[in-house]
Structures are given as structure tokens and as C-alpha cells.
C-alpha positions in Angstrom: -80.3 58.6 -50.0 -78.0 57.6 -52.9 -74.3 57.3 -52.6 -73.6 60.6 -54.5 -70.6 61.5 -52.4 -67.3 59.8 -51.4 -64.7 59.7 -48.7 -61.3 59.3 -50.3 -58.5 57.8 -48.1 -54.9 58.4 -48.8 -51.7 58.2 -46.7 -48.8 60.6 -46.9 -45.2 60.3 -45.6 -45.3 63.4 -43.4 -47.5 66.4 -42.4 -46.0 68.9 -44.8 -46.7 66.7 -47.8 -50.2 66.0 -46.5 -51.0 69.7 -45.9 -49.6 70.7 -49.3 -51.8 68.1 -51.0 -54.9 69.0 -48.9 -54.6 72.7 -49.6 -54.1 72.2 -53.3 -57.1 69.9 -53.7 -59.4 72.3 -51.7 -58.1 75.3 -53.6 -58.8 73.5 -56.9 -62.3 72.6 -55.7 -61.7 68.9 -56.1 -62.3 68.3 -52.4 -64.7 70.2 -50.1 -62.7 69.3 -47.0 -59.6 67.3 -46.1 -58.9 66.0 -42.6 -55.3 65.3 -41.7 -54.8 62.6 -39.2 -51.2 62.5 -38.0 -49.7 59.8 -35.8 -50.7 56.7 -37.7 -48.4 53.8 -38.3 -48.7 51.8 -41.4 -47.5 48.2 -41.6 -47.3 46.9 -45.2 -45.5 44.8 -47.7 -43.5 46.6 -50.4 -41.0 45.1 -52.8 -40.8 41.9 -50.8 -40.2 43.4 -47.4 -42.4 44.3 -44.4 -42.3 48.0 -43.6 -43.5 50.0 -40.6 -43.7 53.7 -41.2 -45.2 56.8 -39.6 -47.7 58.4 -41.9 -50.5 61.0 -42.1 -53.9 59.9 -43.2 -55.9 62.2 -45.5 -59.7 61.9 -45.4 -61.0 63.8 -48.4 -64.7 64.6 -49.0 -66.0 65.0 -52.5 -69.0 64.5 -54.7 -69.0 61.4 -56.9 -68.6 63.5 -60.1 -65.2 64.8 -58.8 -63.7 61.4 -57.8 -61.9 60.8 -61.1 -60.4 64.3 -61.4 -59.5 64.2 -57.7 -57.9 60.8 -58.1 -55.8 61.9 -61.1 -54.7 65.1 -59.4 -53.9 63.3 -56.1 -51.8 60.9 -58.1 -49.9 63.8 -59.7 -49.3 65.5 -56.4 -48.3 62.4 -54.4 -44.7 61.4 -53.8 -45.3 57.6 -53.6 -44.9 55.4 -56.6 -48.2 53.7 -55.8 -50.2 55.9 -53.4 -53.2 54.7 -51.4 -56.3 56.2 -53.0 -59.4 54.4 -51.9 -62.9 55.8 -52.4 -65.7 54.9 -50.0 -69.3 55.7 -50.8 -71.2 57.9 -48.3 -74.5 56.2 -48.1 -76.0 58.4 -45.4 -75.3 61.9 -44.2 -76.8 65.2 -43.2 -78.4 66.6 -46.4 -77.2 70.1 -45.7 -73.6 68.8 -45.3 -73.7 66.8 -48.5 -75.1 69.8 -50.3 -72.3 71.9 -48.9 -69.8 69.4 -50.2 -71.3 69.8 -53.7 -71.4 73.6 -53.5 -67.7 73.8 -52.4 -66.6 71.7 -55.4 -68.8 73.5 -57.9 -66.6 75.2 -60.4 -69.3 77.7 -61.4 -68.8 79.8 -58.2 
């Protein structure tokens, strides 16, 4: 099976921001599904200091052909100066689910 689909990972500062972004990306057919995982803590270096912040992780599912548009739109919607936007290839998956992902993001519907 080819890696024709992606998981996109992105963190948000709070649940309301994460939910707003998730709903927008699904409504705009850029993501088939977005999981919101609250309760994570991120430890990172930013502007020369170590930070520890509560965040919400978004796990977005999309076909490869939507990644660029999703990335651009996520960047526009995101409040961070440099948001985490990481694409991970899906190399295996239930064919019916992967087909569903494609159908949900098809703009011809």
C-alpha cells in the first residue's frame, strides 16, 4: 500500500482554539477527521528559554493531495508564530477507512 494519506500533528494552546481549528478544517474538507487530545504538557525551548505548557494535540487525517492546502490553512488559523505542523505518512491502513478519508475531503461532493 502506498503512503497516499497523512496524519498531521499540531498542538494548540487550549481546547477552544483546537476545536475551532478542527471544525474549520473538516468543514472546508481539508481534513476528514481531527482528534483532539487534551491534557498534554509540552516542554520546549523558545526564544532562549525552556517552557512547560499545557496544550491540546490535534491529530488530523487527510489524503496526500490535501496536505499543502491543509498546512497553509492551518498556519492561517493558528495563533502561534511558529505552529507545530508535522506530516507523518500512513503506510498501512484499512482500505475502506483510507477511501473514506479521500471521499470526505473530495470537493466534488
